[in-house]
N, CA, C and O atoms as CSV, one atom per row, in Angstrom:
chain,resi,resn,atom,element,x,y,z
A,1,MET,N,N,-45.266,25.074,131.608
A,1,MET,CA,C,-46.647,26.282,131.957
A,1,MET,C,C,-48.023,25.835,132.620
A,1,MET,O,O,-48.301,24.775,132.059
A,2,PRO,N,N,-48.999,26.128,133.528
A,2,PRO,CA,C,-49.924,25.725,134.490
A,2,PRO,C,C,-50.903,26.714,133.742
A,2,PRO,O,O,-50.880,27.940,133.851
A,3,SER,N,N,-52.036,25.735,132.720
A,3,SER,CA,C,-52.914,25.673,132.173
A,3,SER,C,C,-54.267,27.077,132.611
A,3,SER,O,O,-55.310,27.221,131.972
A,4,ASN,N,N,-53.927,27.768,133.586
A,4,ASN,CA,C,-54.202,28.527,134.156
A,4,ASN,C,C,-53.664,29.801,133.195
A,4,ASN,O,O,-54.565,30.612,132.981
A,5,ASP,N,N,-52.396,30.129,132.585
A,5,ASP,CA,C,-51.233,30.932,132.553
A,5,ASP,C,C,-51.748,30.747,131.012
A,5,ASP,O,O,-52.053,31.734,130.343
A,6,VAL,N,N,-51.843,29.087,130.366
A,6,VAL,CA,C,-51.592,29.665,128.830
A,6,VAL,C,C,-53.087,30.002,128.443
A,6,VAL,O,O,-53.414,30.272,127.288
A,7,ARG,N,N,-53.735,29.973,129.228
A,7,ARG,CA,C,-55.291,30.696,128.982
A,7,ARG,C,C,-55.473,32.150,129.302
A,7,ARG,O,O,-56.448,32.800,128.924
A,8,ILE,N,N,-54.649,32.546,129.900
A,8,ILE,CA,C,-54.578,34.254,130.006
A,8,ILE,C,C,-53.306,34.402,129.065
A,8,ILE,O,O,-52.791,35.508,129.229
A,9,LEU,N,N,-52.803,33.801,128.350
A,9,LEU,CA,C,-51.329,34.200,127.469
A,9,LEU,C,C,-52.794,34.526,126.798
A,9,LEU,O,O,-53.491,35.538,126.872
A,10,LEU,N,N,-53.068,32.808,125.856
A,10,LEU,CA,C,-54.177,33.137,124.794
A,10,LEU,C,C,-54.827,34.172,124.506
A,10,LEU,O,O,-54.534,34.815,123.498
A,11,GLN,N,N,-56.117,34.644,125.553
A,11,GLN,CA,C,-56.682,35.385,125.966
A,11,GLN,C,C,-56.438,36.945,125.574
A,11,GLN,O,O,-57.278,37.746,125.162
A,12,ALA,N,N,-55.091,37.146,125.812
A,12,ALA,CA,C,-54.366,38.401,125.936
A,12,ALA,C,C,-53.711,38.066,124.027
A,12,ALA,O,O,-54.055,38.870,123.161
A,13,ALA,N,N,-52.867,36.926,123.673
A,13,ALA,CA,C,-52.470,36.765,122.293
A,13,ALA,C,C,-53.374,37.306,120.702
A,13,ALA,O,O,-53.095,38.081,119.787
A,14,VAL,N,N,-54.554,36.404,121.029
A,14,VAL,CA,C,-55.567,36.282,120.243
A,14,VAL,C,C,-56.572,38.234,119.602
A,14,VAL,O,O,-56.715,39.034,118.678
A,15,PRO,N,N,-56.808,38.016,120.528
A,15,PRO,CA,C,-57.325,39.675,120.957
A,15,PRO,C,C,-55.975,40.576,119.981
A,15,PRO,O,O,-56.284,41.521,119.255
A,16,THR,N,N,-55.031,40.270,120.070
A,16,THR,CA,C,-53.877,41.312,120.421
A,16,THR,C,C,-53.711,41.091,118.076
A,16,THR,O,O,-53.771,41.861,117.118
A,17,ALA,N,N,-53.545,39.916,118.243
A,17,ALA,CA,C,-52.676,39.093,116.959
A,17,ALA,C,C,-54.037,39.759,115.762
A,17,ALA,O,O,-53.924,39.826,114.538
A,18,ALA,N,N,-55.265,40.182,116.605
A,18,ALA,CA,C,-56.848,40.214,115.629
A,18,ALA,C,C,-56.538,41.746,115.310
A,18,ALA,O,O,-56.875,42.059,114.168
A,19,VAL,N,N,-55.901,42.893,116.163
A,19,VAL,CA,C,-55.882,43.740,116.198
A,19,VAL,C,C,-54.458,44.293,115.187
A,19,VAL,O,O,-54.145,45.354,114.648
A,20,GLY,N,N,-54.024,43.304,115.268
A,20,GLY,CA,C,-52.489,43.080,114.518
A,20,GLY,C,C,-52.943,43.469,112.721
A,20,GLY,O,O,-52.672,44.339,111.892
A,21,ALA,N,N,-53.776,42.221,112.805
A,21,ALA,CA,C,-53.958,41.906,111.321
A,21,ALA,C,C,-54.635,43.001,110.423
A,21,ALA,O,O,-54.528,43.217,109.216
A,22,ILE,N,N,-55.572,43.798,111.678
A,22,ILE,CA,C,-56.057,44.862,110.852
A,22,ILE,C,C,-55.609,45.806,110.968
A,22,ILE,O,O,-55.783,46.370,109.888
A,23,ALA,N,N,-55.160,46.353,111.524
A,23,ALA,CA,C,-53.787,47.305,110.919
A,23,ALA,C,C,-53.062,47.510,110.191
A,23,ALA,O,O,-52.734,48.565,109.648
A,24,ALA,N,N,-52.390,45.538,109.994
A,24,ALA,CA,C,-51.912,45.673,108.301
A,24,ALA,C,C,-52.975,45.980,106.591
A,24,ALA,O,O,-52.747,46.570,105.535
A,25,VAL,N,N,-53.963,45.310,107.075
A,25,VAL,CA,C,-55.127,45.496,106.066
A,25,VAL,C,C,-54.622,46.929,105.730
A,25,VAL,O,O,-54.017,47.238,104.704
A,26,VAL,N,N,-55.089,48.057,107.126
A,26,VAL,CA,C,-55.471,48.910,106.973
A,26,VAL,C,C,-54.147,49.866,106.607
A,26,VAL,O,O,-54.436,50.881,105.972
A,27,SER,N,N,-53.329,49.755,106.791
A,27,SER,CA,C,-52.078,50.327,106.325
A,27,SER,C,C,-51.571,49.621,105.250
A,27,SER,O,O,-50.520,50.061,104.784
A,28,GLY,N,N,-52.033,48.676,104.758
A,28,GLY,CA,C,-51.532,48.220,103.483
A,28,GLY,C,C,-52.353,48.455,102.293
A,28,GLY,O,O,-51.974,48.027,101.203
A,29,VAL,N,N,-53.106,48.899,102.381
A,29,VAL,CA,C,-54.499,50.090,102.293
A,29,VAL,C,C,-54.373,51.209,101.934
A,29,VAL,O,O,-54.691,51.512,100.784
A,30,VAL,N,N,-53.876,52.135,102.813
A,30,VAL,CA,C,-53.893,53.432,103.324
A,30,VAL,C,C,-52.222,53.873,102.889
A,30,VAL,O,O,-52.058,55.088,102.775
A,31,VAL,N,N,-50.564,52.695,102.554
A,31,VAL,CA,C,-49.399,53.079,102.771
A,31,VAL,C,C,-48.798,52.239,101.430
A,31,VAL,O,O,-48.046,52.552,100.507
A,32,GLY,N,N,-49.299,51.392,101.690
A,32,GLY,CA,C,-49.155,49.971,100.541
A,32,GLY,C,C,-48.128,48.934,101.132
A,32,GLY,O,O,-48.277,48.859,102.352
A,33,GLY,N,N,-47.345,48.285,100.757
A,33,GLY,CA,C,-46.858,47.477,100.990
A,33,GLY,C,C,-46.169,46.794,102.588
A,33,GLY,O,O,-46.211,45.858,103.386
A,34,LYS,N,N,-45.402,48.425,102.178
A,34,LYS,CA,C,-44.480,48.652,103.354
A,34,LYS,C,C,-45.271,48.928,104.326
A,34,LYS,O,O,-44.786,48.421,105.337
A,35,GLY,N,N,-46.337,49.520,104.586
A,35,GLY,CA,C,-46.744,49.506,105.573
A,35,GLY,C,C,-47.676,48.317,106.475
A,35,GLY,O,O,-48.013,48.456,107.651
A,36,ALA,N,N,-47.985,47.137,105.601
A,36,ALA,CA,C,-48.252,46.509,105.899
A,36,ALA,C,C,-47.383,45.542,106.161
A,36,ALA,O,O,-47.884,44.467,106.488
A,37,ILE,N,N,-45.983,45.623,106.103
A,37,ILE,CA,C,-44.549,44.982,106.684
A,37,ILE,C,C,-44.740,45.504,107.830
A,37,ILE,O,O,-44.603,44.733,108.780
A,38,GLY,N,N,-45.099,46.902,108.127
A,38,GLY,CA,C,-44.781,47.797,109.862
A,38,GLY,C,C,-46.015,46.990,110.242
A,38,GLY,O,O,-45.726,45.821,110.501
A,39,ALA,N,N,-47.001,47.212,110.322
A,39,ALA,CA,C,-48.052,46.696,111.232
A,39,ALA,C,C,-47.005,45.007,111.804
A,39,ALA,O,O,-46.327,44.670,112.775
A,40,VAL,N,N,-47.506,44.332,110.351
A,40,VAL,CA,C,-46.911,42.741,111.050
A,40,VAL,C,C,-45.349,42.383,112.043
A,40,VAL,O,O,-44.904,41.444,112.703
A,41,VAL,N,N,-44.979,43.596,111.697
A,41,VAL,CA,C,-43.162,43.600,112.484
A,41,VAL,C,C,-43.861,44.223,113.615
A,41,VAL,O,O,-43.250,43.909,114.636
A,42,ALA,N,N,-44.972,45.043,113.914
A,42,ALA,CA,C,-45.369,45.757,114.510
A,42,ALA,C,C,-45.628,44.699,115.754
A,42,ALA,O,O,-45.125,44.629,116.875
A,43,THR,N,N,-46.530,43.986,115.145
A,43,THR,CA,C,-47.602,43.129,115.891
A,43,THR,C,C,-46.701,42.075,116.839
A,43,THR,O,O,-46.656,42.065,118.069
A,44,VAL,N,N,-45.942,41.119,115.826
A,44,VAL,CA,C,-44.804,40.523,115.778
A,44,VAL,C,C,-44.333,40.410,117.503
A,44,VAL,O,O,-44.624,39.746,118.498
A,45,LEU,N,N,-43.344,41.621,117.065
A,45,LEU,CA,C,-42.525,42.457,118.162
A,45,LEU,C,C,-43.390,42.943,119.814
A,45,LEU,O,O,-42.616,43.202,120.735
A,46,THR,N,N,-44.874,43.042,120.105
A,46,THR,CA,C,-45.495,43.070,120.601
A,46,THR,C,C,-46.227,41.709,121.582
A,46,THR,O,O,-46.677,41.686,122.728
A,47,ILE,N,N,-46.088,40.661,120.526
A,47,ILE,CA,C,-46.961,39.475,121.345
A,47,ILE,C,C,-45.262,38.569,121.654
A,47,ILE,O,O,-45.081,37.750,122.554
A,48,LEU,N,N,-44.416,38.935,120.828
A,48,LEU,CA,C,-42.923,38.509,121.732
A,48,LEU,C,C,-43.037,39.287,123.341
A,48,LEU,O,O,-43.443,39.136,124.493
A,49,PHE,N,N,-42.535,39.953,122.666
A,49,PHE,CA,C,-42.016,41.127,124.347
A,49,PHE,C,C,-43.490,40.672,125.356
A,49,PHE,O,O,-43.087,40.063,126.347
A,50,MET,N,N,-44.263,40.740,125.358
A,50,MET,CA,C,-45.606,40.842,126.172
A,50,MET,C,C,-45.695,39.250,126.587
A,50,MET,O,O,-45.902,39.118,127.794
A,51,GLY,N,N,-45.610,38.286,126.021
A,51,GLY,CA,C,-46.076,37.182,125.921
A,51,GLY,C,C,-44.771,36.934,126.706
A,51,GLY,O,O,-45.023,36.751,127.896
A,52,ILE,N,N,-43.483,36.873,126.421
A,52,ILE,CA,C,-42.377,36.479,128.006
A,52,ILE,C,C,-42.292,37.086,127.953
A,52,ILE,O,O,-41.363,37.245,127.161
A,53,GLY,N,N,-43.005,38.896,128.625
A,53,GLY,CA,C,-43.147,39.384,129.240
A,53,GLY,C,C,-44.188,38.752,130.778
A,53,GLY,O,O,-43.962,38.879,131.982
A,54,LEU,N,N,-44.714,38.439,130.438
A,54,LEU,CA,C,-45.947,37.572,131.144
A,54,LEU,C,C,-45.354,36.115,131.665
A,54,LEU,O,O,-44.912,35.885,132.790
A,55,TYR,N,N,-45.427,35.472,130.892
A,55,TYR,CA,C,-44.328,34.195,131.034
A,55,TYR,C,C,-43.399,34.531,132.490
A,55,TYR,O,O,-43.600,34.103,133.627
A,56,VAL,N,N,-42.305,35.470,131.984
A,56,VAL,CA,C,-41.065,35.262,133.042
A,56,VAL,C,C,-42.219,35.851,134.466
A,56,VAL,O,O,-42.090,35.310,135.564
A,57,LEU,N,N,-43.167,36.846,134.287
A,57,LEU,CA,C,-43.894,37.031,135.854
A,57,LEU,C,C,-44.732,35.872,136.211
A,57,LEU,O,O,-45.054,35.595,137.366
A,58,GLN,N,N,-44.878,35.585,135.755
A,58,GLN,CA,C,-45.711,33.614,135.858
A,58,GLN,C,C,-44.808,33.270,137.001
A,58,GLN,O,O,-44.925,33.583,138.186
A,59,ARG,N,N,-43.885,32.563,136.404
A,59,ARG,CA,C,-43.415,31.972,137.038
A,59,ARG,C,C,-42.270,32.926,138.205
A,59,ARG,O,O,-41.629,32.497,139.165
A,60,THR,N,N,-42.358,34.285,137.658
A,60,THR,CA,C,-41.751,34.815,139.601
A,60,THR,C,C,-42.719,34.800,140.300
A,60,THR,O,O,-42.304,34.908,141.454
A,61,ALA,N,N,-43.972,34.716,140.294
A,61,ALA,CA,C,-45.126,34.888,141.200
A,61,ALA,C,C,-45.350,34.024,142.289
A,61,ALA,O,O,-45.746,34.233,143.435
A,62,LYS,N,N,-44.690,32.046,141.109
A,62,LYS,CA,C,-44.801,31.111,141.979
A,62,LYS,C,C,-43.549,30.932,142.302
A,62,LYS,O,O,-43.789,29.804,142.732
A,63,SER,N,N,-42.700,31.013,142.434
A,63,SER,CA,C,-40.551,31.070,142.555
A,63,SER,C,C,-40.523,31.751,143.973
A,63,SER,O,O,-40.492,31.367,145.142
A,64,LEU,N,N,-40.550,33.022,143.258
A,64,LEU,CA,C,-40.062,34.351,144.233
A,64,LEU,C,C,-41.290,35.146,144.282
A,64,LEU,O,O,-41.093,36.079,143.503
A,65,PRO,N,N,-42.313,35.244,144.733
A,65,PRO,CA,C,-43.273,35.664,145.098
A,65,PRO,C,C,-43.151,37.391,145.707
A,65,PRO,O,O,-44.025,38.233,145.503
A,66,HIS,N,N,-42.091,37.596,146.339
A,66,HIS,CA,C,-41.982,38.365,147.478
A,66,HIS,C,C,-40.573,39.469,145.997
A,66,HIS,O,O,-40.438,40.691,145.953
A,67,LEU,N,N,-39.992,38.636,145.272
A,67,LEU,CA,C,-39.877,39.859,144.352
A,67,LEU,C,C,-40.715,40.122,142.976
A,67,LEU,O,O,-40.206,40.578,141.952
A,68,PHE,N,N,-42.008,39.776,143.117
A,68,PHE,CA,C,-42.701,39.787,142.132
A,68,PHE,C,C,-42.698,41.318,141.617
A,68,PHE,O,O,-42.014,41.708,140.670
A,69,GLN,N,N,-43.393,41.967,142.231
A,69,GLN,CA,C,-43.201,43.954,142.035
A,69,GLN,C,C,-42.232,44.373,141.640
A,69,GLN,O,O,-42.387,45.390,140.964
A,70,MET,N,N,-40.849,43.908,141.803
A,70,MET,CA,C,-39.910,44.309,141.715
A,70,MET,C,C,-39.112,43.544,140.408
A,70,MET,O,O,-38.071,44.034,139.969
A,71,MET,N,N,-39.608,42.491,139.921
A,71,MET,CA,C,-39.750,42.030,138.879
A,71,MET,C,C,-40.282,42.112,137.873
A,71,MET,O,O,-39.809,41.581,136.868
A,72,GLY,N,N,-41.806,43.039,137.855
A,72,GLY,CA,C,-42.528,43.809,136.970
A,72,GLY,C,C,-42.088,45.226,136.826
A,72,GLY,O,O,-42.753,45.871,136.015
A,73,LEU,N,N,-41.287,45.749,137.321
A,73,LEU,CA,C,-41.081,47.558,136.797
A,73,LEU,C,C,-39.616,46.404,136.184
A,73,LEU,O,O,-39.711,46.134,134.987
A,74,MET,N,N,-38.376,45.777,136.920
A,74,MET,CA,C,-37.236,45.601,135.821
A,74,MET,C,C,-37.968,44.811,134.353
A,74,MET,O,O,-37.250,44.722,133.358
A,75,LEU,N,N,-38.840,44.478,134.321
A,75,LEU,CA,C,-39.046,43.850,133.069
A,75,LEU,C,C,-39.983,44.454,132.543
A,75,LEU,O,O,-40.399,44.095,131.441
A,76,TYR,N,N,-40.585,45.623,133.289
A,76,TYR,CA,C,-40.963,46.951,131.965
A,76,TYR,C,C,-39.834,47.532,131.920
A,76,TYR,O,O,-39.544,47.156,130.785
A,77,ALA,N,N,-38.625,48.380,132.357
A,77,ALA,CA,C,-37.672,48.764,132.412
A,77,ALA,C,C,-37.026,47.862,130.489
A,77,ALA,O,O,-36.801,48.472,129.445
A,78,ALA,N,N,-36.947,46.684,130.683
A,78,ALA,CA,C,-35.832,45.569,130.124
A,78,ALA,C,C,-36.873,45.697,128.543
A,78,ALA,O,O,-36.290,45.830,127.467
A,79,GLN,N,N,-38.422,45.634,128.607
A,79,GLN,CA,C,-39.031,45.860,127.197
A,79,GLN,C,C,-39.283,47.053,126.707
A,79,GLN,O,O,-39.954,47.162,125.681
A,80,ILE,N,N,-38.785,48.137,127.367
A,80,ILE,CA,C,-38.847,49.726,127.350
A,80,ILE,C,C,-37.117,49.334,126.227
A,80,ILE,O,O,-37.030,49.240,125.003
A,81,LEU,N,N,-35.967,49.193,127.334
A,81,LEU,CA,C,-34.777,49.004,126.563
A,81,LEU,C,C,-35.122,47.979,125.411
A,81,LEU,O,O,-34.526,47.932,124.335
A,82,LEU,N,N,-35.674,47.549,125.611
A,82,LEU,CA,C,-35.517,46.094,124.003
A,82,LEU,C,C,-35.846,47.107,123.071
A,82,LEU,O,O,-34.783,47.413,122.531
A,83,LEU,N,N,-36.708,47.740,122.634
A,83,LEU,CA,C,-37.941,48.644,121.625
A,83,LEU,C,C,-36.915,49.028,121.717
A,83,LEU,O,O,-36.147,48.549,120.882
A,84,PHE,N,N,-36.336,49.984,122.642
A,84,PHE,CA,C,-35.315,51.313,122.257
A,84,PHE,C,C,-33.966,50.813,121.193
A,84,PHE,O,O,-33.708,51.547,120.239
A,85,VAL,N,N,-32.982,49.300,121.458
A,85,VAL,CA,C,-32.076,48.768,120.977
A,85,VAL,C,C,-32.814,48.745,119.391
A,85,VAL,O,O,-32.438,49.327,118.374
A,86,PHE,N,N,-34.213,47.688,119.636
A,86,PHE,CA,C,-34.719,47.514,117.699
A,86,PHE,C,C,-34.955,48.959,116.940
A,86,PHE,O,O,-34.861,48.806,115.722
A,87,LEU,N,N,-35.178,50.043,117.246
A,87,LEU,CA,C,-35.690,51.112,116.860
A,87,LEU,C,C,-34.530,51.973,116.221
A,87,LEU,O,O,-34.549,52.637,115.185
A,88,SER,N,N,-33.003,51.675,117.597
A,88,SER,CA,C,-32.220,52.084,116.992
A,88,SER,C,C,-31.300,51.418,115.775
A,88,SER,O,O,-30.558,52.093,115.062
A,89,VAL,N,N,-31.446,50.230,115.679
A,89,VAL,CA,C,-30.991,49.689,114.536
A,89,VAL,C,C,-32.028,50.126,113.139
A,89,VAL,O,O,-31.653,50.553,112.047
A,90,PHE,N,N,-33.182,49.901,113.528
A,90,PHE,CA,C,-34.119,49.834,112.784
A,90,PHE,C,C,-34.434,51.019,112.322
A,90,PHE,O,O,-35.541,51.156,111.801
A,91,ARG,N,N,-33.372,52.329,112.427
A,91,ARG,CA,C,-33.629,53.621,112.818
A,91,ARG,C,C,-34.425,54.105,110.909
A,91,ARG,O,O,-35.577,54.394,110.584
A,92,ASP,N,N,-33.089,53.977,110.060
A,92,ASP,CA,C,-33.380,54.308,108.597
A,92,ASP,C,C,-33.940,53.273,107.936
A,92,ASP,O,O,-33.826,53.558,106.744
A,93,THR,N,N,-34.451,52.290,108.037
A,93,THR,CA,C,-34.636,50.830,107.591
A,93,THR,C,C,-35.982,51.378,106.248
A,93,THR,O,O,-37.023,51.975,106.520
A,94,THR,N,N,-35.629,51.043,105.160
A,94,THR,CA,C,-36.714,50.923,104.003
A,94,THR,C,C,-37.492,50.165,104.320
A,94,THR,O,O,-38.616,50.403,103.878
A,95,LEU,N,N,-37.361,49.004,105.138
A,95,LEU,CA,C,-38.277,47.627,105.063
A,95,LEU,C,C,-39.993,47.962,105.314
A,95,LEU,O,O,-41.052,47.541,104.850
A,96,PHE,N,N,-39.673,48.717,106.074
A,96,PHE,CA,C,-41.204,49.096,106.698
A,96,PHE,C,C,-41.649,50.088,106.610
A,96,PHE,O,O,-40.788,50.917,106.315
A,97,HIS,N,N,-42.702,50.532,106.723
A,97,HIS,CA,C,-43.192,52.050,107.051
A,97,HIS,C,C,-43.001,52.516,108.534
A,97,HIS,O,O,-43.619,51.872,109.382
A,98,PRO,N,N,-42.292,53.461,108.908
A,98,PRO,CA,C,-42.388,53.774,110.982
A,98,PRO,C,C,-43.260,54.070,111.467
A,98,PRO,O,O,-43.295,53.902,112.685
A,99,LYS,N,N,-44.743,54.826,110.603
A,99,LYS,CA,C,-45.934,55.198,111.646
A,99,LYS,C,C,-46.601,54.085,111.525
A,99,LYS,O,O,-47.145,53.494,112.457
A,100,ALA,N,N,-46.591,53.739,110.344
A,100,ALA,CA,C,-47.410,52.077,110.315
A,100,ALA,C,C,-46.833,51.139,111.340
A,100,ALA,O,O,-47.486,50.198,111.791
A,101,PHE,N,N,-45.759,51.378,111.654
A,101,PHE,CA,C,-45.333,50.486,112.615
A,101,PHE,C,C,-45.490,50.971,114.088
A,101,PHE,O,O,-45.769,50.077,114.887
A,102,ALA,N,N,-45.364,52.192,114.570
A,102,ALA,CA,C,-45.626,53.278,115.276
A,102,ALA,C,C,-46.913,52.782,115.917
A,102,ALA,O,O,-46.998,52.101,116.939
A,103,ILE,N,N,-48.033,53.295,115.046
A,103,ILE,CA,C,-49.388,53.415,115.467
A,103,ILE,C,C,-49.682,52.161,115.870
A,103,ILE,O,O,-50.174,51.998,116.987
A,104,THR,N,N,-49.401,50.963,114.933
A,104,THR,CA,C,-49.710,49.083,114.960
A,104,THR,C,C,-48.721,48.967,116.544
A,104,THR,O,O,-49.290,48.490,117.526
A,105,LEU,N,N,-47.497,49.357,116.642
A,105,LEU,CA,C,-47.475,49.180,118.007
A,105,LEU,C,C,-48.200,49.271,119.589
A,105,LEU,O,O,-48.418,48.554,120.565
A,106,ILE,N,N,-48.414,50.737,119.089
A,106,ILE,CA,C,-49.902,51.870,120.139
A,106,ILE,C,C,-50.611,50.487,120.236
A,106,ILE,O,O,-50.703,49.656,121.140
A,107,ALA,N,N,-51.045,50.554,119.048
A,107,ALA,CA,C,-53.019,49.941,119.043
A,107,ALA,C,C,-52.439,48.774,119.517
A,107,ALA,O,O,-52.923,48.659,120.644
A,108,THR,N,N,-51.463,47.554,119.270
A,108,THR,CA,C,-51.765,46.095,119.247
A,108,THR,C,C,-50.795,46.384,121.271
A,108,THR,O,O,-51.413,46.062,122.286
A,109,THR,N,N,-49.894,46.761,121.316
A,109,THR,CA,C,-49.678,47.115,122.631
A,109,THR,C,C,-50.892,47.691,123.781
A,109,THR,O,O,-50.658,47.655,124.989
A,110,LEU,N,N,-52.176,48.207,123.238
A,110,LEU,CA,C,-53.374,48.541,124.126
A,110,LEU,C,C,-54.029,47.190,124.227
A,110,LEU,O,O,-54.476,46.639,125.233
A,111,ALA,N,N,-53.998,46.798,123.071
A,111,ALA,CA,C,-54.753,45.660,122.789
A,111,ALA,C,C,-54.512,44.717,123.688
A,111,ALA,O,O,-55.475,44.188,124.243
A,112,TRP,N,N,-53.584,44.441,123.912
A,112,TRP,CA,C,-53.046,43.358,124.868
A,112,TRP,C,C,-53.036,43.379,126.349
A,112,TRP,O,O,-53.229,42.566,127.253
A,113,ILE,N,N,-52.629,45.078,126.198
A,113,ILE,CA,C,-53.183,45.335,128.378
A,113,ILE,C,C,-54.314,45.089,128.621
A,113,ILE,O,O,-54.631,44.479,129.642
A,114,GLY,N,N,-55.504,45.672,127.399
A,114,GLY,CA,C,-57.346,45.439,127.658
A,114,GLY,C,C,-57.576,43.729,127.547
A,114,GLY,O,O,-58.573,43.326,128.146
A,115,ALA,N,N,-56.886,42.867,126.958
A,115,ALA,CA,C,-57.271,41.723,127.236
A,115,ALA,C,C,-57.358,41.069,127.992
A,115,ALA,O,O,-58.364,40.467,128.369
A,116,GLN,N,N,-55.352,41.011,128.751
A,116,GLN,CA,C,-54.909,40.534,129.600
A,116,GLN,C,C,-55.679,41.445,131.202
A,116,GLN,O,O,-55.855,41.027,132.347
A,117,THR,N,N,-55.801,42.014,130.930
A,117,THR,CA,C,-56.552,42.815,132.093
A,117,THR,C,C,-58.021,41.724,131.995
A,117,THR,O,O,-58.231,40.722,132.679
A,118,ARG,N,N,-58.883,42.310,130.927
A,118,ARG,CA,C,-59.722,41.203,131.324
A,118,ARG,C,C,-59.688,39.589,131.462
A,118,ARG,O,O,-60.688,38.872,131.507
A,119,ALA,N,N,-58.496,39.210,131.515
A,119,ALA,CA,C,-58.285,37.528,131.525
A,119,ALA,C,C,-58.480,37.225,133.240
A,119,ALA,O,O,-59.108,36.420,133.928
A,120,HIS,N,N,-57.380,38.581,133.512
A,120,HIS,CA,C,-57.487,38.632,134.791
A,120,HIS,C,C,-58.159,38.738,135.607
A,120,HIS,O,O,-58.134,38.500,136.814
A,121,MET,N,N,-58.846,39.137,134.897
A,121,MET,CA,C,-60.180,39.156,135.925
A,121,MET,C,C,-61.220,38.658,136.004
A,121,MET,O,O,-61.934,38.918,136.974
A,122,LYS,N,N,-61.737,37.577,134.774
A,122,LYS,CA,C,-62.149,36.829,134.394
A,122,LYS,C,C,-62.153,35.251,134.963
A,122,LYS,O,O,-63.114,34.498,135.126
A,123,ALA,N,N,-60.295,34.962,135.277
A,123,ALA,CA,C,-59.831,33.943,135.699
A,123,ALA,C,C,-59.609,33.392,137.040
A,123,ALA,O,O,-58.521,33.754,137.488
A,124,LYS,N,N,-60.423,32.476,137.995
A,124,LYS,CA,C,-60.571,31.993,138.938
A,124,LYS,C,C,-59.099,32.065,139.593
A,124,LYS,O,O,-58.619,30.932,139.616
A,125,ILE,N,N,-58.475,32.760,139.980
A,125,ILE,CA,C,-57.062,32.696,140.565
A,125,ILE,C,C,-57.509,32.576,141.816
A,125,ILE,O,O,-58.248,33.489,142.183
A,126,LEU,N,N,-57.282,31.713,142.593
A,126,LEU,CA,C,-57.055,31.796,144.681
A,126,LEU,C,C,-55.940,32.536,144.825
A,126,LEU,O,O,-54.865,32.625,144.231
A,127,TYR,N,N,-56.554,33.152,145.948
A,127,TYR,CA,C,-55.405,34.567,146.505
A,127,TYR,C,C,-54.339,34.120,147.218
A,127,TYR,O,O,-53.196,34.545,147.388
A,128,VAL,N,N,-55.418,32.441,147.897
A,128,VAL,CA,C,-54.103,31.752,149.135
A,128,VAL,C,C,-54.193,30.531,148.729
A,128,VAL,O,O,-55.363,30.198,148.538
A,129,GLU,N,N,-53.115,29.401,148.433
A,129,GLU,CA,C,-53.033,28.325,147.951
A,129,GLU,C,C,-53.553,27.398,149.530
A,129,GLU,O,O,-53.063,27.395,150.659
A,130,PRO,N,N,-54.973,26.549,148.818
A,130,PRO,CA,C,-55.517,25.627,149.970
A,130,PRO,C,C,-54.786,25.089,150.829
A,130,PRO,O,O,-53.665,25.425,150.448
A,131,ASP,N,N,-54.633,24.378,151.886
A,131,ASP,CA,C,-53.633,23.450,152.439
A,131,ASP,C,C,-53.957,21.723,151.607
A,131,ASP,O,O,-54.943,21.064,151.275
A,132,SER,N,N,-52.926,21.628,151.580
A,132,SER,CA,C,-53.192,20.465,150.435
A,132,SER,C,C,-52.559,18.779,151.512
A,132,SER,O,O,-52.040,17.767,151.041
A,133,SER,N,N,-52.943,19.142,153.260
A,133,SER,CA,C,-52.337,17.773,154.274
A,133,SER,C,C,-53.482,17.296,153.953
A,133,SER,O,O,-53.500,16.352,153.163
A,134,GLY,N,N,-54.707,17.816,154.475
A,134,GLY,CA,C,-56.122,16.938,154.784
A,134,GLY,C,C,-56.116,17.085,155.843
A,134,GLY,O,O,-57.298,17.308,156.106
A,135,GLY,N,N,-55.597,17.120,156.681
A,135,GLY,CA,C,-55.588,17.337,158.342
A,135,GLY,C,C,-57.103,18.157,158.944
A,135,GLY,O,O,-57.840,18.903,158.299
A,136,LYS,N,N,-57.183,17.893,159.807
A,136,LYS,CA,C,-58.303,18.940,160.535
A,136,LYS,C,C,-57.320,20.260,161.548
A,136,LYS,O,O,-56.349,20.046,162.274
A,137,PRO,N,N,-58.008,21.606,161.250
A,137,PRO,CA,C,-57.298,22.576,161.780
A,137,PRO,C,C,-57.311,22.556,163.328
A,137,PRO,O,O,-58.331,22.270,163.954
A,138,GLU,N,N,-56.158,22.867,163.908
A,138,GLU,CA,C,-56.033,22.942,165.325
A,138,GLU,C,C,-57.323,24.246,165.903
A,138,GLU,O,O,-57.457,25.327,165.330
A,139,LYS,N,N,-57.857,23.963,166.692
A,139,LYS,CA,C,-58.483,25.020,167.475
A,139,LYS,C,C,-57.840,26.070,168.299
A,139,LYS,O,O,-57.212,25.867,169.338
A,140,SER,N,N,-58.080,27.309,167.684
A,140,SER,CA,C,-57.274,28.075,168.393
A,140,SER,C,C,-57.568,28.966,168.899
A,140,SER,O,O,-56.785,29.816,169.323
A,141,GLY,N,N,-59.230,29.006,169.012
A,141,GLY,CA,C,-59.853,29.956,170.488
A,141,GLY,C,C,-59.889,29.182,171.247
A,141,GLY,O,O,-59.635,28.019,170.934
A,142,HIS,N,N,-60.344,29.664,173.036
A,142,HIS,CA,C,-60.976,29.879,174.061
A,142,HIS,C,C,-61.926,28.434,174.220
A,142,HIS,O,O,-63.131,28.683,174.171
A,143,SER,N,N,-61.625,27.126,174.383
A,143,SER,CA,C,-62.236,26.289,174.440
A,143,SER,C,C,-63.067,26.300,176.298
A,143,SER,O,O,-62.538,26.544,177.382
A,144,SER,N,N,-64.166,26.015,176.034
A,144,SER,CA,C,-64.634,26.359,177.953
A,144,SER,C,C,-65.991,24.895,177.687
A,144,SER,O,O,-66.724,24.557,178.616
């Protein structure tokens, strides 16, 4: 993974983890231990899903740029489907508090999106790959 991609990943994951830690403390105080566990599970799930998604999109953008938009849409659909599967499996769980989990999942997802947007805006990413041949460009205009 190129350094620019790792930098964007870290700039999105660190604020998300901070929001998750705050949510775990608040959930632990308000609901108890199960609330804290729910917040931690939601934070890990968000970082895992969004991190893998960012990695897949970066790889797609570099290798198959013509499929980038379709891959993004498919990736978001897959993330929602995986979250649905996770929620279905843990529907009747007593391991964590479901409301603390849900609120933290929303908060950490919004934190990730905001931090990733900020990271992309601040990154100096070239829109066009510079020519690495080092040769002089050919003259294309009228020569008089």
